[in-house]
C-alpha positions in Angstrom: -71.5 -70.4 -12.4 -69.1 -71.9 -14.8 -69.9 -72.2 -18.4 -68.1 -74.0 -21.3 -67.7 -74.3 -25.0 -66.2 -76.9 -27.4 -64.4 -75.4 -30.0 -63.2 -76.5 -33.3 -64.2 -74.3 -36.2 -63.7 -70.9 -36.7 -68.2 -71.1 -36.6 -67.0 -72.0 -32.7 -64.5 -70.0 -32.1 -66.5 -66.5 -33.2 -69.7 -68.1 -31.4 -67.3 -68.5 -28.1 -66.6 -65.3 -28.5 -69.9 -64.1 -28.9 -70.5 -65.5 -25.6 -68.1 -64.0 -24.0 -68.5 -60.8 -24.6 -72.1 -60.8 -23.6 -71.0 -62.2 -20.9 -68.7 -59.4 -19.5 -71.0 -57.1 -20.8 -73.4 -58.5 -18.5 -71.7 -58.2 -15.1 -70.7 -54.8 -15.9 -67.3 -55.2 -17.3 -66.4 -51.8 -18.4 -66.4 -51.8 -22.6 -62.3 -51.0 -22.6 -61.5 -54.3 -20.4 -64.1 -56.2 -22.3 -62.5 -55.4 -25.5 -58.8 -55.8 -24.1 -60.9 -59.4 -23.0 -62.4 -60.3 -26.5 -58.9 -59.6 -28.6 -56.9 -61.2 -26.7 -59.4 -63.8 -26.5 -59.7 -64.0 -30.6 -55.8 -63.9 -30.7 -55.5 -67.0 -29.0 -58.1 -69.2 -30.3 -56.6 -68.2 -33.6 -53.8 -69.0 -32.6 -55.5 -72.4 -31.7 -57.5 -72.3 -34.7 -54.2 -72.7 -36.8 -52.8 -75.5 -34.5 -56.0 -77.7 -35.6 -57.7 -79.7 -32.7 -60.2 -79.2 -30.3 -60.1 -76.2 -27.4 -62.5 -76.0 -24.5 -63.6 -72.1 -23.4 -64.7 -72.1 -19.8 -66.0 -68.5 -18.1 -66.1 -69.0 -14.6 -67.5 -65.9 -12.2 -66.8 -66.4 -8.6 -68.1 -63.3 -6.2 -67.0 -62.8 -2.7 -70.0 -60.5 -0.2 -69.5 -57.3 -0.5 -66.3 -57.6 -2.7 -66.4 -57.2 -6.7 -67.0 -60.8 -8.5 -64.1 -62.2 -11.2 -64.7 -63.1 -14.4 -62.3 -66.2 -14.9 -61.6 -67.0 -18.8 -59.5 -70.0 -19.6 -58.6 -71.7 -22.6 -57.4 -75.6 -22.5 -56.6 -78.2 -25.3 -59.2 -81.4 -25.2 -57.0 -84.2 -24.8 -57.4 -85.9 -28.2 -55.8 -83.0 -29.7 -52.7 -84.7 -29.4 -49.6 -82.7 -28.8 -51.0 -79.3 -28.4 -52.6 -80.8 -24.6 -48.6 -80.4 -23.8 -49.4 -76.8 -24.0 -50.2 -75.1 -20.5 -54.0 -72.8 -20.0 -54.6 -70.0 -21.7 -55.6 -67.1 -18.9 -57.2 -64.1 -18.3 -59.3 -62.3 -15.3 -61.0 -59.1 -15.1 -63.2 -57.3 -12.7 -67.2 -57.9 -12.9 -68.5 -54.5 -11.1 -72.1 -55.8 -11.4 -74.0 -58.9 -10.5 -76.2 -60.3 -14.3 -78.4 -63.0 -15.4 -75.7 -64.9 -17.6 -78.5 -66.8 -19.4 -77.9 -64.2 -22.2 -75.1 -65.1 -23.0 -75.9 -68.1 -25.2 -75.1 -67.9 -28.9 -77.7 -69.5 -31.3 -77.3 -70.1 -34.8 -78.5 -67.5 -35.9 -76.5 -65.2 -38.9 -78.4 -62.2 -37.7 -76.9 -62.5 -34.5 -73.8 -63.4 -35.6 -74.2 -60.0 -37.5 -74.7 -58.4 -34.1 -72.3 -59.2 -32.2 -70.0 -58.5 -35.0 -71.3 -54.9 -35.2 -71.1 -54.5 -31.5 -67.6 -55.7 -31.3 -67.4 -52.6 -33.5 -69.6 -50.3 -30.8 -66.2 -51.7 -28.8 -63.3 -51.2 -31.1 -64.8 -47.7 -31.5 -65.1 -46.6 -28.2 -61.7 -48.3 -27.5 -60.2 -45.3 -30.4 -61.6 -42.8 -29.1 -60.4 -43.6 -25.6 -57.0 -44.3 -27.1 -57.3 -41.1 -29.6 -58.3 -38.9 -26.2 -54.8 -40.7 -25.0 -52.7 -39.8 -27.9 -53.7 -36.3 -27.4 -53.2 -36.4 -24.1 -49.9 -37.7 -24.8 -49.3 -34.8 -27.6 -50.3 -32.3 -25.1 -48.1 -33.4 -22.9 -45.5 -33.5 -25.0 -45.5 -30.3 -25.8 -45.6 -29.1 -22.2 -42.2 -31.5 -22.2 -41.0 -29.9 -25.0 -41.4 -26.6 -23.8 -40.1 -27.6 -20.2 -37.6 -28.8 -22.3 -36.8 -25.5 -24.1 -37.0 -23.9 -20.4 -34.6 -25.9 -19.3 -32.2 -25.5 -21.7 -32.8 -21.9 -21.7 -32.3 -22.0 -17.9 -29.2 -23.7 -18.4 -27.6 -21.6 -20.5 -28.4 -18.5 -18.5 -27.0 -20.2 -15.6 -23.7 -21.2 -18.0 -23.7 -17.4 -18.8 -24.0 -16.3 -15.6 -21.9 -18.6 -14.3 -19.0 -17.4 -16.7 -20.1 -13.7 -16.1 -19.9 -14.2 -12.4 -15.7 -16.0 -12.9 -15.4 -13.5 -15.7 -16.3 -10.9 -12.8 -14.1 -12.8 -9.8 -11.0 -12.3 -11.9 -11.7 -9.0 -13.3 -11.3 -8.3 -9.4 -8.7 -10.4 -8.3 -7.2 -8.4 -10.6 -8.0 -5.5 -9.9 -7.3 -6.5 -5.5 -3.7 -7.6 -7.7 -2.9 -4.0 -8.8 -4.3 -1.8 -6.1 -2.0 -4.0 -4.0 0.9 -3.7 -6.3 0.2 -0.2 -6.3 -0.3 1.0 -2.9 3.4 -1.4 -2.1 4.8 0.9 -5.1 3.2 4.3 -3.0 4.3 2.8 0.0 8.0 1.9 -1.0 8.1 5.2 -2.9 7.1 7.6 0.6 9.6 5.3 2.4 13.1 5.8 0.0 11.6 9.5 -0.7 11.5 9.8 3.0 15.4 8.1 3.7 17.0 10.3 1.3 15.5 13.9 1.7 16.7 12.7 5.5 20.0 13.5 4.7 21.7 16.6 3.3 25.1 14.9 2.8 25.4 14.0 -1.1 27.3 11.2 -0.5 25.4 9.2 1.7 22.2 10.3 -0.4 24.4 8.4 -3.2 24.8 5.5 -1.0 21.7 4.8 -0.4 20.1 4.5 -3.5 21.2 1.1 -4.3 20.6 0.3 -0.6 16.9 1.1 -1.1 16.5 -1.0 -5.2 18.3 -3.8 -4.4 17.2 -6.7 -4.9 13.4 -5.8 -5.2 13.3 -3.0 -8.0 16.7 -4.0 -9.2 20.2 -6.4 -9.8 22.3 -3.4 -9.9 22.7 0.0 -9.1 24.7 2.5 -10.8 25.0 5.9 -10.0 26.9 8.5 -12.7 27.5 11.8 -11.1 29.3 14.2 -13.6 31.7 16.4 -11.2 32.1 19.2 -13.8 30.9 20.8 -16.9 34.8 19.6 -18.1 34.7 16.2 -16.9 31.6 13.7 -16.7 32.9 11.3 -14.8 36.2 10.0 -16.9 37.6 7.4 -14.5 34.8 4.2 -16.2 33.6 3.7 -19.2 29.6 3.9 -19.3 26.7 2.1 -21.4 25.8 4.2 -24.4 21.9 4.8 -23.5 24.0 6.2 -20.5 25.2 8.9 -21.9 22.5 9.4 -24.4 20.4 9.8 -21.1 22.7 12.2 -20.2 22.5 14.4 -23.0 18.8 14.4 -24.5 17.4 13.8 -20.7 15.4 11.4 -21.1 15.1 7.7 -19.7 16.5 4.7 -22.0 16.7 0.7 -22.6 19.1 -0.8 -23.6 18.3 -4.3 -24.5 18.1 -6.8 -27.3 13.8 -6.6 -27.0 12.1 -3.8 -27.0 10.8 -2.8 -23.4 8.1 -1.5 -24.0 8.0 1.0 -20.7 6.5 4.2 -20.9 7.9 7.8 -21.2 11.2 5.8 -22.2 12.8 5.2 -25.6 14.3 2.1 -26.7 17.8 1.2 -27.8 20.4 -1.6 -28.8 22.1 -3.3 -26.3 25.1 -2.0 -25.1 28.0 -2.8 -25.7 30.2 -3.3 -22.2 27.2 -6.2 -20.8 25.5 -7.6 -23.9 23.3 -10.0 -22.7 21.4 -7.5 -19.4 19.1 -5.0 -20.5 20.2 -1.8 -18.8 17.3 1.4 -17.7 19.3 4.2 -18.0 17.5 7.8 -15.9 18.7 10.7 -15.7 18.9 12.4 -12.4 17.2 15.7 -13.8 17.1 19.4 -12.3 15.9 22.9 -13.5 19.3 23.6 -15.3 20.9 20.1 -16.0 20.8 16.3 -15.1 23.1 15.9 -12.4 23.9 12.7 -13.3 22.5 9.1 -14.4 20.9 6.0 -12.8 21.7 3.1 -14.4 19.6 -0.1 -13.3 19.5 -4.0 -14.1 16.5 -5.5 -13.6 15.4 -7.9 -11.5 14.0 -10.3 -13.6 14.0 -10.6 -17.0 12.2 -7.2 -17.6 10.9 -4.8 -15.8 6.9 -4.2 -15.1 5.9 -1.0 -16.8 4.6 0.2 -13.7 7.4 -0.9 -11.1 10.0 1.3 -14.3 7.2 4.4 -13.5 8.0 4.0 -10.2 11.8 4.3 -10.8 11.9 6.8 -12.5 9.9 9.1 -10.3 12.7 8.2 -7.6 15.1 8.8 -9.5 13.6 12.5 -9.9 13.3 12.7 -6.1 16.9 11.5 -5.7 18.4 14.1 -8.1 16.5 16.6 -6.0 18.0 15.7 -2.4 21.2 15.4 -4.0 21.0 18.5 -5.7 19.5 20.2 -2.2 22.5 17.9 -0.1 25.0 19.9 -3.0 23.5 23.5 -2.0 23.6 23.4 1.8 27.0 21.8 1.4 28.0 25.0 -0.5 26.4 27.3 1.5 27.5 25.8 4.9 30.9 25.9 3.3 31.0 29.3 2.8 29.2 29.9 5.5 31.8 28.2 7.8 35.0 29.9 5.7 33.6 33.2 6.4 32.2 32.7 10.0 35.8 30.8 11.0 38.1 34.3 8.9 36.5 37.0 11.3 36.7 34.5 14.1 40.3 36.5 15.1 42.9 35.5 17.3 43.1 36.4 20.3 45.0 39.4 21.5 48.1 38.7 24.5 47.5 41.5 27.4 50.3 41.5 30.2 47.8 40.0 33.6 44.7 38.6 31.3 44.7 35.5 29.8 41.7 34.8 27.3 40.4 31.4 25.6 37.7 30.9 23.3 35.5 28.0 21.4 33.3 28.1 18.9 31.2 24.8 18.0 29.3 25.0 14.3 25.8 23.5 14.8 26.4 19.6 13.3 22.5 19.6 12.5 21.3 21.7 9.3 22.8 24.5 8.0 22.6 26.0 11.5 26.1 28.1 11.5 26.7 32.0 10.9 24.7 33.6 14.1 27.2 33.4 16.9 30.8 35.4 17.2 33.3 36.3 19.6 35.5 39.1 19.8 38.5 41.0 21.5 40.4 44.2 21.0 41.8 47.0 22.2 40.4 50.3 23.1 43.2 53.6 22.3 42.7 54.0 26.3 44.3 50.6 26.7 41.3 49.0 27.4 40.4 45.7 26.7 36.9 45.0 25.0 35.9 41.7 25.2 32.2 40.9 23.0 30.3 37.3 22.3 26.7 37.6 20.7 24.4 35.9 18.5 22.4 36.9 15.2 19.1 35.6 14.6 18.6 33.0 12.0 21.1 30.7 10.0 23.0 30.5 7.4 25.3 32.8 5.2 22.9 36.1 5.9 23.7 35.5 9.2 27.0 35.1 8.6 27.0 37.8 7.0 25.2 40.0 8.8 27.2 38.8 11.7 30.4 39.9 10.2 28.8 43.7 9.7 28.0 44.1 13.3 31.3 42.8 14.6 33.3 45.4 12.0 30.8 47.9 13.4 31.9 47.3 16.9 35.5 48.1 15.8 34.8 51.4 14.4 32.3 52.1 17.0 35.4 51.5 19.9 37.6 53.6 18.5 36.0 56.0 19.6 36.0 55.0 22.9 32.5 54.8 24.9 31.7 51.8 27.9 30.0 49.0 26.9 26.7 50.1 27.1 27.3 53.0 24.7 28.9 50.5 22.4 25.8 48.6 22.3 23.6 51.6 22.4 25.0 52.5 18.7 25.0 48.5 17.7 21.4 48.7 18.5 21.0 51.6 16.1 22.9 50.6 13.4 21.1 47.2 13.3 17.8 48.6 13.4 18.5 50.5 10.5 20.4 48.3 8.5 18.2 45.3 8.9 15.2 46.2 10.0 13.4 42.3 10.5 16.7 40.8 12.0 18.5 41.0 15.2 21.1 39.9 17.7 21.8 39.7 21.6 25.2 40.2 23.0 27.2 41.2 25.6 30.3 43.1 26.2 33.0 42.8 28.8 35.3 45.7 29.0 39.0 45.3 31.3 40.5 48.3 32.6 44.1 48.2 33.7 44.7 49.2 37.1 41.1 49.3 38.0 39.4 47.1 40.5 36.3 46.8 38.4 34.5 44.9 35.6 32.6 46.9 33.2 29.9 44.7 31.3 26.4 45.5 29.3 23.8 43.2 28.1 21.0 43.2 25.4 19.2 39.4 25.2 22.0 37.7 26.3 22.4 35.1 28.5 23.8 36.8 31.2 28.1 36.7 31.9 29.0 33.8 34.7 32.1 35.2 37.4 33.9 33.3 39.5 35.8 35.0 42.1 39.7 33.6 43.3 37.7 32.0 46.6 35.8 29.5 44.4 32.3 31.4 44.6 30.7 31.9 41.4 27.6 34.7 40.7 25.5 35.2 37.5 25.7 38.7 36.3 22.3 39.4 35.6 21.7 42.5 36.3 18.3 44.6 33.8 19.9 43.9 30.4 18.4 45.7 27.6 15.9 44.3 25.1 17.2 42.7 22.1 20.0 44.8 19.5 17.8 45.6 16.2 13.9 45.6 17.1 12.1 48.8 16.4 12.4 50.4 19.8 14.3 53.1 21.2 16.9 52.3 23.7 19.6 53.3 25.7 21.6 50.0 27.6 23.7 50.5 30.7 26.6 49.6 32.4 27.1 47.8 35.4 30.4 46.8 37.7 31.6 43.8 39.4 35.0 43.4 41.6 37.1 42.1 39.9 39.4 40.4 42.3 42.8 38.9 40.6 42.4 35.2 40.2 38.4 35.9 39.3 37.7 34.1 35.8 34.4 35.6 33.5 32.7 33.3 31.3 30.9 35.3 28.7 29.0 32.4 26.1 25.9 32.2 24.1 22.7 29.8 24.7 23.6 27.3 22.1 25.7 25.7 25.3 23.6 26.6 27.9 20.0 25.9 26.3 17.5 23.1 26.0 14.4 22.5 24.2 12.8 20.0 27.2 14.5 22.8 30.1 15.1 26.2 28.7 18.1 28.1 29.3 18.5 28.2 33.4 19.3 24.9 34.4 21.9 25.3 31.9 22.7 28.5 33.4 23.0 26.3 36.7 25.4 23.7 35.3 28.2 26.3 33.9 28.8 27.9 37.0 28.8 24.7 38.8 31.9 23.4 35.9 33.2 27.3 36.4 33.3 26.4 40.2 35.2 22.8 39.9 37.8 24.5 39.0 40.8 25.3 41.7 42.8 29.6 40.6 45.7 27.0 39.8 44.3 25.0 37.1 43.2 28.3 35.3 46.2 30.0 36.5 48.0 26.5 34.4 46.2 26.1 31.0 43.1 28.2 30.6 42.4 26.1 27.1 42.4 23.5 28.7 39.8 24.3 31.2 37.5 25.6 28.4 37.6 22.4 27.3 36.7 20.4 30.7 33.7 22.6 30.3 32.2 22.1 27.1 32.8 18.1 27.3 30.2 18.1 30.3 27.5 20.6 29.1 27.4 19.5 25.9 26.7 16.2 26.6 22.9 16.3 26.2 23.1 18.1 23.5 21.3 18.0 20.0 23.8 20.6 18.4 21.3 22.0 16.4 22.9 25.5 17.1 26.2 27.6 17.3 27.7 27.0 20.9 30.2 29.6 21.9 32.7 30.0 24.8 34.5 32.8 25.6 37.0 32.9 29.2 38.3 35.8 30.6 41.0 35.1 33.4 42.8 37.4 35.3 45.9 36.4 36.4 46.5 35.5 40.7 
């Protein structure tokens, strides 16, 4: 179905608009689409009237079976319109949900009809405005929701940013803490290792030599150790920085540089006049009495880390203790060695009997003073040879050894056999030093007597070589150790003594090894003594003593004194 109108005036345009609206309403076009259609048509018709001429409005409804219809609206210029005819037709299409009678679309030339149409258009416009209001309210609602969402997103972004910063700060703090912990662990390990190195030696010169080796180049570029030689002369051989002198006088660490050091417990001083461009850390070597000296260090870089400086001060304290202990040890060792060597007198010369003695102090620790030997004559012409070992080491053992030696010589003046002498020594030591013990073996050589008389108290047995090269251990039952809280009487033992025989007295340091015990060492001593010819022993007993010691001490740790006394009866 197609309908058309000729439009020349405004009234024609209004009547065509009304007809279009009624036709659209009769086909069930929704009010919103209908209003959109009539508004667009009115706007276009107004433009057409402005241009002038005659215009043609055509309405065409098409419908497919089982489908909605379509309302086509087209405005075209009449051929007599002139220049406007060149314009393209105006078209618009809306859907028609319902089928209707198009006869109601006619519009009479009646003002009432026009007024009703105008009012009907206002109803559609009011409906459009209502829908528009709803949409505006919906838009306002969604805008508010979007605003709230945006605020939430902004707050979330702010929280995420704050969380990210907090996480970065936590990571940075963790890295810093891990670095500091690793540095602290490294310092503690270095301090422990360096302390072990310094305390491993009892030679103060070696400790002083090792200090620069430990500190350069990681913790210092140079190290100078200034040890005071005496109270009257504190090393005048070379000038020392003023900060070092101040550290020696005050006993407090000093830092000399052209900038503050900021080191804990260290006083800042002006730069040294000896080397103004180099910072110096001067740390005294403290002891309970007075500083031993001053340790002067230069930093490996521009300056020290405060924690490194604290570690260096602690290491200096430990080095001072090690040096002080080493000096004390050396002092006591020198005293003990001097005392013991003074007590180990020359052996007496006896016709027909040759003596050779060897005493070797221990090379590890303060293990000197316990072993001793002696040989002297009794009033009846007998020769007493003795070798012993006082328990303990050091100066106290050396003093006790000297007292035993003196007491034995005093008791021997009144005569007495080896067993009687040892019994008297046992009583003497038990009353003199109840907590100190000793071992000893005494052998007596009497002119014209073909027998050797001997007695032992807790000591390794003598070894006797006969002229034919046979070696036997004189292991008859000995007495107990001297000084133990026990009354005892030590008995004498005898053994044949032919010309050309050799008797070996010794201490346990010669034959005892920690991993093997003492018996294998005694067997080795017997083999060594049996390997000599009688002519060699007659010719040079001193050389024979050295040749015995060399193989026996090849596997020794030398942690104990060694005494050997050889007694050779001429052939």
